C-alpha positions as CSV (number, residue, x, y, z in Angstrom):
1,M,17.4,-27.9,-7.1
2,T,20.5,-29.9,-6.2
3,H,23.5,-28.0,-4.9
4,P,26.8,-27.8,-6.8
5,A,29.1,-30.9,-6.6
6,A,32.2,-29.3,-4.9
7,S,32.8,-31.0,-1.5
8,T,36.2,-29.5,-0.6
9,L,37.8,-26.1,-0.6
10,G,40.1,-27.0,-3.4
11,E,37.2,-28.2,-5.6
12,L,35.3,-24.9,-4.8
13,R,38.3,-22.9,-5.9
14,R,38.6,-24.7,-9.2
15,S,34.8,-24.3,-9.8
16,G,35.3,-20.5,-10.0
17,W,32.8,-19.7,-7.2
18,R,33.2,-16.2,-5.8
19,S,32.4,-14.9,-2.4
20,R,30.0,-12.0,-2.0
21,T,28.2,-10.5,1.0
22,V,24.6,-11.2,1.6
23,K,23.7,-7.7,0.7
24,E,25.6,-8.0,-2.6
25,E,23.8,-11.3,-3.2
26,M,20.3,-9.8,-2.5
27,R,21.1,-6.8,-4.6
28,A,22.2,-8.8,-7.7
29,N,19.2,-11.2,-7.5
30,L,16.8,-8.2,-7.1
31,L,18.3,-6.6,-10.2
32,D,17.7,-9.8,-12.1
33,Q,14.1,-9.9,-11.0
34,I,13.6,-6.3,-12.1
35,R,15.1,-7.1,-15.5
36,R,12.7,-10.0,-15.9
37,S,9.8,-7.8,-14.7
38,E,9.0,-10.2,-11.8
39,P,7.3,-8.9,-8.6
40,L,9.5,-8.4,-5.6
41,L,7.3,-10.2,-3.1
42,P,4.5,-12.2,-4.7
43,G,1.4,-12.5,-2.4
44,I,2.0,-9.2,-0.6
45,L,-1.0,-7.2,-1.7
46,G,-1.7,-3.5,-1.6
47,Y,1.9,-2.3,-1.4
48,D,2.9,-2.1,-5.0
49,E,2.9,1.7,-5.1
50,T,4.0,2.4,-1.5
51,V,6.0,-0.1,0.5
52,L,7.6,-2.4,-2.1
53,P,9.4,0.4,-4.1
54,Q,11.0,1.6,-0.8
55,I,12.1,-2.0,0.1
56,E,13.6,-2.3,-3.4
57,N,15.5,0.9,-2.9
58,A,16.8,-0.2,0.5
59,I,18.1,-3.5,-0.9
60,L,19.7,-1.9,-3.9
61,A,21.4,0.6,-1.6
62,G,22.6,-2.1,0.8
63,Q,20.7,-0.7,3.8
64,D,19.2,-2.5,6.8
65,V,15.5,-1.9,7.1
66,I,13.0,-1.2,9.9
67,L,9.3,-1.6,9.1
68,L,7.0,0.7,11.1
69,G,3.4,-0.3,11.3
70,E,0.5,-1.5,13.5
71,R,-0.2,-5.2,13.9
72,G,-1.5,-7.2,10.9
73,Q,0.3,-5.2,8.2
74,A,2.4,-8.1,6.8
75,K,5.6,-6.9,8.4
76,S,6.7,-10.4,9.4
77,R,5.6,-11.9,6.1
78,I,7.7,-9.3,4.2
79,A,10.8,-10.3,6.2
80,R,10.3,-14.0,5.6
81,S,9.6,-13.4,1.9
82,L,13.0,-11.7,1.4
83,V,14.5,-15.2,1.6
84,A,13.6,-15.5,-2.1
85,L,16.3,-13.0,-2.9
86,L,19.1,-15.3,-1.6
87,D,21.1,-17.6,-3.8
88,P,19.8,-21.2,-4.1
89,W,22.9,-22.5,-2.4
90,I,26.0,-21.2,-0.8
91,P,29.1,-23.1,0.4
92,A,30.1,-23.2,4.1
93,V,32.9,-24.9,6.1
94,A,31.5,-28.2,7.2
95,G,31.0,-28.6,10.9
96,A,31.3,-24.8,11.6
97,E,28.6,-23.2,13.8
98,L,28.4,-19.9,11.8
99,H,27.9,-20.9,8.2
100,D,31.5,-19.7,7.6
101,D,32.5,-18.7,4.1
102,P,35.3,-21.2,3.1
103,F,37.3,-18.3,1.6
104,E,36.7,-15.9,4.6
105,P,36.0,-17.9,7.7
106,V,35.2,-16.0,10.9
107,S,34.7,-18.5,13.7
108,P,37.8,-19.8,15.5
109,F,36.8,-23.4,14.6
110,A,36.6,-22.7,10.9
111,V,39.7,-20.5,10.8
112,R,41.8,-23.3,12.4
113,L,40.2,-26.0,10.1
114,V,41.1,-24.1,7.0
115,E,44.6,-23.4,8.2
116,E,45.2,-27.0,9.0
117,Q,43.6,-28.7,6.1
118,G,43.8,-26.1,3.3
119,D,42.3,-27.3,0.1
120,E,41.1,-30.5,1.7
121,T,38.8,-28.6,4.1
122,P,35.4,-30.2,3.7
123,I,32.5,-27.9,2.7
124,T,28.7,-28.2,2.9
125,W,26.0,-26.3,1.0
126,I,23.4,-24.2,2.7
127,A,19.9,-23.6,1.4
128,P,18.1,-20.2,1.6
129,Q,15.6,-21.3,4.3
130,D,18.5,-22.2,6.6
131,R,19.9,-18.7,6.3
132,Y,17.0,-16.9,7.9
133,A,16.4,-16.4,11.6
134,E,13.6,-14.5,13.3
135,K,13.2,-13.4,16.9
136,L,10.3,-11.8,18.7
137,A,11.8,-9.1,21.0
138,T,10.7,-9.4,24.6
139,P,12.1,-7.7,27.7
140,D,13.5,-11.0,29.0
141,I,15.8,-11.7,26.0
142,S,19.4,-11.9,27.2
143,I,22.7,-11.4,25.6
144,A,23.1,-15.1,25.7
145,D,20.0,-15.6,23.5
146,L,21.0,-13.0,20.9
147,I,24.8,-12.9,20.9
148,G,26.1,-15.8,22.9
149,E,27.5,-17.0,26.3
150,V,30.5,-18.8,27.8
151,D,29.8,-22.5,27.7
152,P,30.7,-24.0,31.1
153,V,31.2,-27.4,29.6
154,K,33.9,-26.1,27.3
155,V,35.5,-24.3,30.3
156,A,35.4,-27.6,32.3
157,E,37.3,-29.2,29.4
158,G,40.3,-27.0,30.3
159,R,39.9,-24.0,28.1
160,Y,40.5,-20.5,29.4
161,L,37.6,-18.0,29.7
162,S,39.4,-15.7,27.3
163,D,39.5,-18.4,24.6
164,E,37.0,-17.8,21.9
165,M,36.4,-21.5,21.6
166,T,34.6,-21.4,25.0
167,I,31.7,-19.4,23.5
168,H,28.3,-20.8,22.7
169,Y,27.0,-18.5,20.0
170,G,23.5,-17.0,20.0
171,L,21.0,-16.4,17.2
172,L,22.7,-13.4,15.6
173,P,26.1,-15.0,14.9
174,R,24.4,-18.2,13.8
175,T,22.6,-16.2,11.1
176,H,26.0,-15.2,9.6
177,R,25.6,-14.8,5.9
178,G,21.9,-14.6,6.1
179,I,18.8,-12.5,7.0
180,F,18.1,-11.7,10.6
181,A,14.6,-10.4,11.5
182,I,13.6,-9.1,14.9
183,N,10.0,-8.2,15.6
184,E,8.9,-5.5,18.0
185,L,12.4,-4.1,18.3
186,P,11.5,-1.4,21.0
187,D,10.7,-4.2,23.4
188,L,14.3,-5.2,23.7
189,A,16.0,-4.0,26.8
190,E,18.5,-1.2,26.2
191,R,21.6,-3.2,27.1
192,I,20.5,-5.8,24.5
193,Q,19.9,-3.1,21.9
194,V,23.5,-2.0,22.6
195,G,24.6,-5.6,21.8
196,L,22.7,-5.5,18.6
197,L,24.2,-2.2,17.7
198,N,27.7,-3.6,18.3
199,V,27.0,-6.5,15.9
200,M,25.6,-4.2,13.2
201,E,28.0,-1.4,13.4
202,E,31.3,-2.5,15.1
203,R,31.2,-6.1,14.1
204,D,32.3,-7.1,17.6
205,V,30.6,-9.1,20.4
206,Q,31.2,-8.5,24.1
207,I,30.5,-11.5,26.3
208,R,31.3,-11.6,30.0
209,G,33.6,-8.6,29.6
210,Y,35.6,-10.2,26.8
211,R,35.5,-8.5,23.4
212,V,35.2,-11.0,20.6
213,R,35.8,-9.8,17.1
214,L,33.4,-11.3,14.6
215,N,33.1,-9.9,11.1
216,L,29.5,-11.0,10.7
217,D,27.7,-10.6,7.4
218,L,24.0,-9.9,8.0
219,F,21.0,-8.2,6.4
220,V,18.9,-7.0,9.4
221,I,15.2,-6.3,9.1
222,A,13.3,-5.2,12.1
223,S,9.7,-4.3,12.8
224,A,8.1,-2.0,15.4
225,N,4.8,-0.3,16.3
226,P,5.2,3.4,15.4
227,E,4.1,4.5,18.8
228,D,6.7,2.4,20.6
229,Y,9.4,3.3,18.1
230,T,8.9,7.0,18.4
231,S,8.2,7.1,22.2
232,R,11.2,8.6,24.0
233,G,13.4,6.1,25.7
234,R,12.0,2.9,24.0
235,I,14.9,2.6,21.6
236,I,18.4,3.9,21.8
237,T,19.2,6.6,19.2
238,P,22.4,5.1,17.8
239,L,20.5,1.9,16.9
240,K,17.8,4.0,15.2
241,D,20.5,5.6,13.1
242,R,22.0,2.3,12.1
243,F,18.9,1.3,10.0
244,G,19.4,2.8,6.6
245,A,15.7,2.7,5.6
246,Q,12.7,3.3,7.8
247,I,9.6,2.2,5.9
248,R,6.0,2.8,7.0
249,T,3.6,0.0,6.3
250,H,-0.2,0.5,6.2
251,Y,-3.5,-1.3,6.1
252,P,-5.3,-1.8,2.7
253,E,-6.4,1.5,1.4
254,E,-9.2,0.1,-0.7
255,A,-11.9,-2.5,0.1
256,A,-11.0,-4.4,-3.1
257,T,-7.4,-5.0,-1.8
258,E,-8.7,-6.1,1.6
259,I,-11.1,-8.6,-0.2
260,A,-8.2,-9.9,-2.3
261,I,-6.1,-10.5,0.8
262,M,-9.1,-12.2,2.5
263,D,-9.6,-14.5,-0.5
264,Q,-5.9,-15.3,-0.6
265,E,-5.3,-16.0,3.1
266,A,-8.6,-17.5,4.4
267,T,-8.1,-21.1,5.4
268,A,-9.3,-23.6,2.8
269,F,-10.0,-27.3,3.4
270,A,-9.7,-30.1,0.9
271,D,-13.2,-31.5,1.3
272,A,-14.5,-34.6,-0.5
273,P,-15.8,-34.1,-4.0
274,D,-19.4,-34.5,-2.9
275,A,-19.0,-32.0,0.0
276,I,-21.3,-29.0,0.4
277,A,-20.0,-26.1,-1.8
278,V,-19.9,-22.7,0.0
279,H,-20.4,-19.6,-2.1
280,V,-19.7,-16.2,-0.6
281,P,-21.5,-13.5,-2.5
282,G,-19.6,-10.4,-3.4
283,F,-21.7,-8.1,-1.1
284,M,-21.0,-10.3,1.9
285,K,-17.3,-10.0,1.2
286,E,-17.7,-6.3,1.0
287,I,-19.4,-6.1,4.3
288,V,-16.6,-8.1,6.0
289,A,-14.0,-5.7,4.5
290,E,-16.0,-2.6,5.3
291,L,-16.3,-3.7,8.9
292,S,-12.5,-3.7,9.3
293,Q,-12.1,-0.4,7.5
294,L,-14.8,1.3,9.6
295,A,-13.1,-0.1,12.8
296,R,-9.9,1.6,11.7
297,R,-11.6,4.9,11.6
298,S,-13.8,4.5,14.6
299,S,-13.3,6.8,17.6
300,E,-14.4,4.0,19.9
301,V,-11.6,1.7,18.7
302,S,-8.0,2.3,19.7
303,Q,-6.0,3.2,16.6
304,R,-2.7,2.8,18.4
305,S,-2.8,-0.9,18.3
306,G,-4.6,-1.0,15.0
307,V,-7.2,-3.3,13.4
308,S,-5.3,-6.2,11.8
309,V,-6.1,-7.6,8.4
310,R,-6.4,-10.9,10.3
311,V,-9.8,-9.5,11.6
312,T,-11.0,-9.5,8.0
313,I,-9.6,-13.0,7.3
314,N,-11.0,-14.6,10.5
315,N,-14.4,-13.0,10.0
316,A,-14.6,-14.4,6.5
317,E,-13.7,-17.8,7.8
318,T,-16.3,-17.5,10.5
319,L,-19.1,-16.6,8.1
320,T,-18.1,-19.6,5.8
321,A,-18.2,-21.9,8.8
322,T,-21.6,-20.6,9.9
323,A,-23.1,-21.1,6.4
324,L,-21.7,-24.6,6.1
325,K,-23.1,-25.5,9.5
326,R,-26.6,-24.4,8.5
327,A,-26.5,-26.3,5.2
328,V,-25.5,-29.5,7.0
329,R,-28.3,-29.1,9.6
330,L,-30.9,-28.3,6.9
331,S,-29.6,-30.9,4.5
332,E,-29.1,-28.3,1.8
333,P,-26.7,-29.0,-1.1
334,T,-25.1,-25.6,-1.2
335,A,-24.3,-22.9,1.4
336,A,-23.9,-19.1,1.4
337,P,-23.5,-16.7,4.3
338,R,-26.4,-14.4,5.2
339,I,-27.0,-11.2,7.0
340,S,-28.4,-13.2,9.9
341,D,-25.0,-14.9,10.2
342,L,-23.2,-11.6,10.9
343,P,-23.6,-11.8,14.7
344,A,-21.2,-14.8,14.6
345,V,-18.3,-12.5,13.7
346,V,-18.5,-10.8,17.0
347,A,-16.4,-13.7,18.4
348,S,-13.7,-13.3,15.7
349,T,-13.6,-9.5,16.0
350,A,-14.0,-8.5,19.6
351,G,-10.8,-10.2,20.8
352,K,-8.7,-8.4,18.1
353,I,-9.7,-4.8,18.7
354,E,-9.1,-2.6,21.7
355,L,-11.6,0.0,22.8
356,E,-10.5,3.5,23.7
357,T,-12.0,3.2,27.1
358,L,-12.0,0.0,29.1
359,G,-15.4,-1.5,29.8
360,D,-17.3,-4.7,30.1
361,E,-17.4,-7.3,27.4
362,A,-21.0,-6.4,26.5
363,R,-19.9,-2.9,25.5
364,E,-17.3,-4.5,23.1
365,D,-20.0,-6.6,21.6
366,R,-22.2,-3.5,21.1
367,V,-19.4,-1.6,19.4
368,V,-19.0,-4.5,16.9
369,D,-22.7,-4.8,16.3
370,K,-22.9,-1.0,15.6
371,L,-20.0,-1.3,13.1
372,L,-21.7,-4.3,11.4
373,S,-24.8,-2.3,10.9
374,R,-22.8,0.6,9.4
375,A,-20.9,-1.7,7.2
376,T,-24.1,-3.3,5.9
377,V,-25.8,-0.1,5.1
378,N,-22.7,1.4,3.5
379,V,-22.4,-1.6,1.1
380,F,-26.1,-1.6,0.4
381,N,-26.1,2.1,-0.4
382,R,-23.2,1.7,-2.8
383,R,-25.1,-0.9,-4.7
384,F,-28.6,0.6,-4.7
385,A,-30.3,4.0,-4.7
386,L,-33.5,4.0,-2.7
387,S,-35.3,5.7,-5.5
388,E,-34.7,2.6,-7.6
389,L,-36.3,0.4,-5.0
390,A,-39.6,2.3,-4.8
391,P,-41.7,-0.5,-6.4
392,L,-40.4,-3.0,-3.8
393,I,-41.0,-0.5,-0.9
394,E,-44.5,0.1,-2.2
395,R,-45.2,-3.6,-2.2
396,F,-44.3,-3.8,1.5
397,E,-46.4,-0.7,2.2
398,A,-49.3,-2.6,0.6
399,G,-49.0,-5.3,3.2
400,A,-46.3,-7.7,2.1
401,A,-44.1,-9.2,4.8
402,A,-41.0,-11.4,4.8
403,E,-39.7,-13.9,7.4
404,V,-36.1,-14.9,7.2
405,G,-33.3,-15.9,9.6
406,E,-30.3,-18.0,10.3
407,Y,-32.0,-21.3,10.2
408,V,-34.9,-20.6,7.9
409,P,-34.5,-22.9,4.9
410,S,-33.3,-21.5,1.6
411,S,-36.4,-22.9,0.0
412,A,-38.5,-20.4,2.1
413,H,-36.5,-17.5,0.7
414,E,-36.9,-18.9,-2.8
415,K,-40.6,-19.1,-2.3
416,L,-40.6,-15.5,-1.1
417,V,-38.9,-14.3,-4.2
418,G,-41.4,-16.2,-6.3
419,E,-44.3,-14.4,-4.5
420,I,-42.8,-10.9,-4.7
421,A,-41.8,-10.1,-8.2
422,E,-40.3,-6.7,-7.2
423,L,-37.9,-8.5,-4.9
424,R,-36.8,-10.9,-7.6
425,R,-35.9,-8.0,-9.9
426,V,-33.8,-6.4,-7.2
427,I,-32.1,-9.7,-6.3
428,G,-31.3,-10.1,-10.0
429,R,-29.1,-7.0,-9.9
430,L,-26.9,-8.7,-7.2
431,D,-25.7,-11.5,-9.5
432,V,-26.0,-14.1,-6.7
433,G,-26.5,-17.0,-9.1
434,E,-29.2,-19.5,-9.2
435,S,-28.6,-21.6,-6.1
436,P,-31.2,-21.3,-3.3
437,A,-28.6,-20.6,-0.7
438,S,-27.1,-17.6,-2.6
439,L,-30.7,-16.4,-3.4
440,A,-31.4,-16.5,0.4
441,S,-28.3,-14.4,1.1
442,G,-29.4,-11.8,-1.5
443,V,-32.9,-11.6,0.0
444,E,-31.6,-10.9,3.5
445,F,-29.2,-8.3,2.3
446,V,-31.9,-6.4,0.5
447,L,-34.3,-6.6,3.4
448,E,-31.7,-5.5,6.0
449,G,-30.6,-2.7,3.7
450,L,-34.1,-1.4,3.6
451,H,-34.5,-1.7,7.3
452,L,-31.2,0.2,8.0
453,N,-32.5,2.9,5.7
454,R,-35.7,3.1,7.7
455,R,-37.9,1.8,5.0
456,L,-38.8,-1.5,6.7
457,N,-39.5,-2.5,10.3
458,K,-37.7,-5.5,11.8
459,E,-39.0,-7.8,14.4
460,R,-37.3,-10.8,15.9
461,R,-39.5,-13.8,16.5
462,G,-37.6,-16.7,18.2
463,G,-35.0,-17.8,15.7
464,A,-36.5,-15.9,12.8
465,V,-36.7,-12.2,11.7
466,R,-39.8,-10.6,10.2
467,Y,-39.5,-7.5,7.9
468,A,-42.7,-5.5,7.2
469,R,-43.9,-1.9,7.2
């Protein structure tokens, strides 16, 4: 969308454009969205009944927001998505550092320019993406980074230290008339928190002992881990009080939501038309989601740091990669993840969870392996009742055996299903499709489910696994 044609202050006046604060702007655009029944933040899943209504209320009330939640709960994504509530274009004084409103300039440069040139003051147009700034709070952030600092070059040019024109502005003033997001707020040193408070509440900036008055127009959204935010001494009380809305984010409450996020966010590649197609059966997606949900309830996993949804996404990507690798090695036309591929997700899980007690890396792997087994049996038992599988169990009791594994060709699984009719009937209930790769995935899922329910024995033989009674 092209910006309006006005290029001077006079043309802007004649166009009828009216100034409004960033909070007024976001409020009006949100009301328009609500009238059109459009979602507030498309792509943010699982928050429709919890987080999003609270964000809407905060914006309509003109309140700054702090999002409390463990890692991987889309806090940063929510902040970035709010850019969609900004106007397509706003005018600013050309050449000014602070996106100054031509009708209400705040920086000394813009004030003087408007005074000197009046209606001939040149203006530029600012897009929404240029009105958003984000900063990860760390203990080493200085006032210069966030607020500003005296520029020695400008002092050397002959200006006095008390002259506001000597200031090199930091990130907050440069986000004037926009959205400023600060992640992990409690990690800011207390003196920097005071500087942020002054900007939000008093609209003044103190640099090198000089008090500079800046009527900044900002929507501030911050994020914090609940434990850090509520711990005494990690954040100054007046700054807490300044945020009008404190909103608690959360992990997906249902496996279906976790799967939807996984499908939406997993990395996709634009392969050639004749590339190997990878199909992930529904039960494998459920196991990946169940693994994360079990980890969030496990007494062995630290719940203070949380188990990010990125664990689910990365595990899905790892399984897809493992299946694709096998199909290429075995020259198979299609690929599907199998139960025998699950050990590969240890690498994409272990580094993202923290155990309650520190130990060696082998213990971390054992915790993930145990969670994988529980996830598999939970998904299996939701899909099957053991009483329904009695004919298949009896077939194994009569002497049948099955050999499967990560690099066993799909044709071997297909042959197995052809030999054991009871297995074919059970696989048919999984709706895995007709491809040999998907069929192989279903076979391993059923056999592992029976093993975890103590109906089959499992024996590893080299790179293969043998199931029998």
